[in-house]
N, C-alpha and C positions, 0 to 999 in steps of 0.2 A: 395049385399055386399058393405060394406062401406069401402071406402078407407081412410087410415089414412094420415093425412097431416103431413108432417115433422114439427117437433117442431123447431121453429126458435130460441128458447133460447139455445138449445144445439149447434147449428152451430155458433152462435154469441159469444159464450163464449171466444174463442181465438181471436176473432176480437174486443173485447171490449177494451177500452182504459186503464182501470186500470190493466187488466191482461197483456196487451202488455207492459205497463210501468214496471210492476213487472218482466216480462221475460227479458226485456232490462237490468234492474238492476242486475238480476241474471247472465246474460251473462257478464256484465262489472265486476262483482265481480269475476267470474271465470277467466277472462282475467288477472285481477290484481293479483290474487293468482298465476296463471301460471308465470307471469313476476317475482314476488317475489321469487318463487321457483327457476327459472332459474338464477336470480341474485345471490341468496345464493349459488347455485351449482357452479357457476363460481368463486365466492369469495372463496369458500372452496377449489376448485381445485387450485387456485392461492396460497392459504396458504399452501396447501399440497406440491406444487412444491417448495415453499420457504423453508419449513421445510426439504424437501429432500435435497436441496442444502446445508442447514445449517448442516445437518447430515453428508454429504460428507466432508464439510470443517472440522468439528470436528473430523472425522475419520482420515483425513490427519494430522491434528494437533496432534492427539493422536499418530500416527505413528512417527511423528517427535519427540515428547516428549519421546516416548519409546526408540528411537535411542539415544537421548541425555542422557537418564537415563543409558543406557548400557555403554555409553562412560564415564560418570561421575563415575560409579561404578567400572570401570576398575582399577585394582591395580596399573598399571604403571602410569596412569593419577593421581591417588590420591598421589602417591609418588612425582610426578613432582610438583603438586600444593603445597604439604607440604614443599618441598624444596624451592619453589619460594616464597610463602606467609608467611610461618611460620619459615623460615630459619632453617629447620631441615636438618639432614644429616643421611645417612646410616652408619652402623659400617664400619670402615676402610676407609672412605672417608675423604679427606682433603679439606677444604674450603679456598679459597683465596679471600680476599676482596680488591678491589681497591677503594680508596677514590674518591669521585666524584669531589672534589676540584682539585686534580691533573689533572684529565682529562680536566676540564674546563680551568685550567691554561695553559696546553699544547695547547689546541685549541685556546685560546686567543693569545698565543705567536705566533703561526703559522699565525694567521690572522693579527696580528700586523706586522709581518715581511713582509707579502704579501702587506700590505698597504704601508709600508715604501718603498718597492721596486717600487711600482707604482708611488709614489711621486717622487722618484729619476729619473725614466724614463721620467716622465712628465717634470721635471726640465731640463733634458738633451735635450729633444726634443724642449723645449721652447728656450733654449740657441741656439740650432742649427737653429731654425726658425729665431731668431733675427739676426744671422750672414748671413743668406741667402739673396741673392738679391731679389728685389721686383718681377721681371719678373718670377723668379722660384716659388715664393709664389703664383703668379696668375696662373701659369700653374698647380701647385698642387691643387689649389682651384677649377679650372674648370674641370680638367681632371682626378682627382683621387677621 
């Protein structure tokens, strides 16, 4: 019986340089694809988190606006704003208007009186200091 010798071509197929080069290229391509998929997955997770935060902010803003809407639609608030901005009144109400000029005049008069009193007290204290002896002035200067 004859023995068959192993075919060297079959065993050397994976050891040949072109096949080894091709396998390395396939391995590099698979690694690059995995890295891209992982990067896109992380990017989408980040975007998902940001969108979730934005949704929460919008829900809070929506609640705030709903509360403001309920306040603005309140009848008493509408009446108050109509009186304030449109100078409207309810039946049976009397409106009293105070001119702004009178208030300004009264305020300016009281301010003028206060300023005149200060000037008078400054004049009195100046006269008093002029009549005072120098040693008393020095004592006041250093100890008060």
